[in-house]
C-alpha positions in Angstrom: 13.5 16.8 -22.8 15.6 18.1 -24.3 19.0 16.8 -25.5 21.2 16.1 -22.7 24.7 17.7 -22.2 26.9 16.2 -19.2 29.2 18.9 -19.7 26.1 20.9 -18.1 24.7 18.3 -15.0 23.8 19.7 -11.8 26.7 17.7 -10.7 29.0 18.6 -13.4 32.3 18.9 -10.9 32.9 15.5 -9.8 36.8 16.5 -8.2 37.0 15.0 -4.9 34.4 12.6 -5.5 35.2 8.7 -5.7 32.8 6.7 -8.7 32.7 2.7 -9.3 31.6 1.7 -12.6 31.3 -2.0 -13.4 32.1 -3.3 -16.5 34.2 -0.6 -17.8 36.2 -2.3 -19.9 34.1 -1.8 -22.6 31.4 -0.3 -24.3 28.9 1.4 -22.1 30.8 1.1 -19.1 34.1 2.0 -20.9 32.3 5.4 -22.4 30.6 6.0 -18.6 33.7 5.8 -17.2 35.7 8.3 -19.7 32.5 10.6 -18.6 32.9 10.5 -15.2 37.0 11.0 -14.9 36.7 13.5 -17.1 35.0 15.3 -14.6 37.4 15.3 -11.8 35.9 11.9 -10.1 38.5 9.1 -9.1 36.8 6.3 -11.0 37.3 3.0 -9.5 36.6 0.6 -12.7 35.6 -2.6 -11.5 36.4 -5.4 -14.4 36.3 -9.1 -14.3 38.9 -9.6 -17.3 42.5 -7.9 -15.6 44.0 -7.5 -19.4 41.2 -5.4 -21.1 40.9 -3.2 -17.5 44.3 -2.5 -17.9 43.9 -1.4 -21.4 40.7 0.6 -20.6 42.8 2.0 -17.3 45.3 3.7 -20.5 42.4 4.8 -22.3 40.8 6.9 -19.8 44.0 8.0 -17.8 44.8 10.8 -20.8 41.6 12.5 -19.5 41.1 11.8 -15.8 42.6 15.2 -13.5 41.1 13.1 -10.7 42.9 9.5 -11.5 41.9 6.1 -12.6 42.6 2.7 -11.8 41.3 -1.0 -12.2 40.1 -3.5 -9.3 39.0 -6.7 -10.1 35.3 -7.8 -10.0 33.6 -10.9 -11.0 29.8 -10.5 -10.5 29.6 -14.0 -11.3 30.8 -15.2 -7.8 30.0 -14.0 -4.6 33.4 -14.2 -3.3 35.2 -12.0 -5.9 32.2 -9.5 -4.7 32.8 -9.8 -1.1 37.0 -9.6 -1.8 36.3 -6.0 -3.9 34.2 -4.7 -1.3 36.5 -5.5 1.6 39.7 -3.4 -0.8 37.8 -1.1 -2.0 36.6 -0.5 2.0 40.5 -0.5 3.2 40.9 2.2 0.7 38.3 4.8 0.6 36.2 6.2 3.4 33.2 7.2 1.3 31.9 6.4 -1.9 29.9 9.2 -3.9 28.6 7.2 -6.9 28.0 3.3 -7.7 27.1 2.4 -11.3 26.2 -0.7 -11.4 26.3 -1.4 -15.4 28.2 -4.9 -16.0 26.1 -7.7 -17.0 25.2 -10.3 -19.5 23.0 -11.1 -21.8 21.5 -14.2 -23.8 24.3 -16.4 -23.3 24.1 -19.7 -23.7 23.0 -21.7 -20.4 25.5 -21.7 -17.4 25.4 -21.2 -13.9 27.7 -18.7 -11.4 30.3 -19.8 -9.0 27.6 -19.4 -6.5 24.9 -21.9 -8.4 22.3 -19.3 -9.8 21.2 -18.9 -13.3 23.9 -16.5 -15.0 22.1 -13.8 -16.1 19.8 -13.5 -12.8 23.2 -13.9 -10.6 25.0 -11.7 -12.6 23.0 -8.4 -13.0 20.9 -8.7 -10.7 22.4 -10.4 -7.3 25.8 -9.9 -8.2 25.0 -6.1 -7.9 22.5 -6.5 -5.1 25.4 -7.9 -3.1 27.9 -5.5 -4.0 25.8 -2.4 -3.0 25.1 -4.2 0.4 28.6 -4.3 1.2 29.5 -1.1 0.0 26.3 0.4 1.9 28.1 2.1 4.9 30.7 3.9 2.2 27.5 5.0 0.5 26.1 6.3 3.2 29.7 8.2 4.5 29.0 10.0 1.4 27.0 13.5 1.2 25.1 12.3 -1.3 25.5 9.1 -3.1 23.7 8.1 -6.3 23.4 4.1 -7.1 22.5 3.8 -10.5 21.1 0.6 -11.8 21.5 0.0 -15.7 18.4 -2.2 -16.9 17.0 -2.6 -20.4 13.9 -2.3 -22.2 13.8 -5.8 -22.2 12.4 -6.0 -18.4 8.9 -5.3 -20.2 9.1 -9.2 -20.9 10.5 -10.1 -17.6 8.9 -11.7 -15.1 10.0 -12.6 -11.3 9.1 -16.3 -11.0 10.0 -16.6 -7.0 8.9 -20.3 -7.1 12.4 -21.4 -8.8 14.8 -18.7 -7.6 16.0 -21.3 -5.2 16.4 -23.8 -8.3 18.1 -22.3 -11.5 16.9 -24.1 -14.8 18.6 -27.2 -16.2 20.5 -26.6 -19.8 17.0 -28.3 -21.1 14.5 -25.9 -19.6 16.9 -22.5 -20.0 15.3 -20.1 -21.9 17.6 -17.1 -22.4 15.8 -14.2 -23.2 13.4 -15.3 -20.9 15.7 -15.1 -17.9 17.1 -12.0 -19.4 14.1 -10.0 -18.9 14.0 -11.4 -15.5 17.6 -10.1 -14.5 16.4 -6.3 -16.2 13.3 -6.5 -14.2 15.1 -7.7 -11.4 17.5 -4.1 -11.6 14.2 -1.9 -11.8 13.0 -3.6 -8.5 15.7 -3.4 -6.9 16.1 0.2 -7.5 12.7 0.8 -6.5 12.8 -0.8 -2.8 16.9 0.7 -2.7 15.1 4.2 -3.0 12.3 3.5 -0.8 14.4 2.0 2.0 17.0 5.1 1.7 13.8 7.7 1.9 12.2 5.6 4.9 16.1 6.1 6.6 16.2 9.7 5.9 19.6 9.6 4.4 20.8 11.3 1.7 21.7 8.6 -0.6 19.3 7.7 -3.7 18.9 5.3 -6.3 18.3 5.6 -10.1 17.9 3.7 -13.4 18.3 3.8 -16.8 18.5 1.8 -20.2 20.3 2.7 -22.9 18.5 1.9 -25.9 19.8 -0.2 -28.6 23.6 0.4 -28.3 26.0 -1.2 -29.7 28.6 -3.1 -27.3 29.9 -6.5 -26.5 26.9 -7.0 -24.6 25.6 -8.1 -28.2 27.9 -11.0 -28.4 25.2 -14.2 -28.5 22.5 -12.2 -30.8 23.2 -13.1 -34.4 20.2 -10.1 -35.1 22.4 -7.4 -34.3 25.2 -8.2 -36.9 21.8 -7.3 -39.1 20.4 -4.2 -37.1 23.0 -2.4 -35.7 24.2 -0.6 -38.6 20.9 0.6 -39.4 19.6 1.3 -35.6 22.5 1.0 -33.2 23.6 3.9 -31.5 27.2 4.3 -30.0 28.3 3.2 -26.4 28.8 7.1 -25.7 25.3 7.5 -27.0 23.9 5.3 -24.8 25.6 5.8 -22.2 24.0 9.0 -21.3 20.7 7.7 -19.7 23.2 6.3 -17.2 25.1 9.8 -16.6 22.1 11.4 -17.1 20.8 9.6 -14.0 23.9 9.9 -12.1 24.7 13.4 -12.4 21.1 15.1 -12.3 19.8 16.0 -8.9 16.0 15.5 -9.9 16.9 11.9 -11.1 16.4 10.2 -7.9 14.4 7.5 -7.8 13.7 8.1 -11.7 14.3 5.8 -14.5 15.9 7.6 -17.9 16.4 5.9 -21.6 16.9 7.8 -25.2 14.1 10.2 -25.9 13.6 9.0 -29.3 10.6 6.6 -30.5 9.9 3.6 -28.1 13.5 4.9 -26.3 15.6 2.6 -28.9 17.5 5.6 -29.5 17.9 9.6 -29.6 19.6 12.6 -28.9 18.2 13.2 -25.8 17.5 11.8 -22.4 14.1 11.3 -21.4 11.6 9.6 -18.4 11.4 5.7 -19.8 8.7 3.9 -19.0 8.4 0.8 -16.5 6.3 -2.0 -17.2 3.6 -3.0 -14.5 5.6 -5.7 -13.0 8.7 -2.7 -12.4 6.5 -0.7 -10.1 5.1 -3.9 -7.9 6.0 -2.3 -4.4 5.2 -5.9 -3.0 7.1 -7.6 -5.4 10.5 -5.3 -5.2 10.0 -5.7 -1.2 9.7 -9.6 -1.8 12.9 -9.5 -4.6 14.6 -8.1 -1.6 13.9 -10.2 1.2 14.8 -13.2 -1.4 18.3 -11.9 -2.3 19.8 -11.3 0.9 18.9 -15.1 1.5 20.5 -16.2 -1.8 24.0 -13.7 -1.4 24.1 -14.3 2.4 24.4 -10.6 2.5 22.2 -8.0 5.0 21.8 -4.7 3.9 21.7 -2.4 6.5 20.5 0.9 6.1 20.6 2.4 9.4 17.8 5.5 9.8 19.6 8.8 10.0 19.9 10.5 13.2 17.8 13.7 14.7 20.2 16.6 15.9 20.6 16.5 19.0 18.5 19.4 20.8 21.1 22.6 21.9 
């Protein structure tokens, strides 16, 4: 696949469309918000920190013909997710693009407000609940797209279904294993979401992306990043290209994309990314969906599209 230029994307003109980007105040999310706003979308920057969100809005607003605004969202709190969705639904009749980008990476041990391991609760459950609560607005759009941002680290991930109800303790917590599990969950969510969209016969679609090795605030807990970033890391703008490809290309539905260079760590273009065997496990994806509904208390309803009435 040749170098990808958002300017020539299938969905290049986003005038009149609404996009939500989680974690849009910095890094990949900010780069994604800039690109969508520049193409005419009205961008809602869903951010946890109000001051950082305000600064990011000021950054993006200079080139946002469709408008840009911030709305508070803490994915580590299901109450915050519910409040965000309620506020969004009051103001917008449809949602064209949902970019589930925000996340945490190998932090010290911690739990979400609802008692889940921080990475699984934020990276997966928070986005699962958000997508579910906005599902009616997604289905109201002509051809909505949900993009889940995963990671190469999903390859080391395993979903431990036996312990999803009982998060680790500080003594048993393994940060990298928990991160891999959360990123695998992102891909399984995309797989099952696309399957359910297809089964229902709706126009909405799902896709996934990973940024390769990109220099962002996500790496704040990784000492190795201080040494390796100057040598190997891509800029956030370059790392956001796979996400934009997944969001803007018609053929990206159901796919998973990353940088086109060696091992997918970096590259000037975008290419289909390889998924681990566990990330292609349809039964595991359905099982994770069921667990996610139970853990979040949010039922994900995708009603089948009705056939046109006979003349």
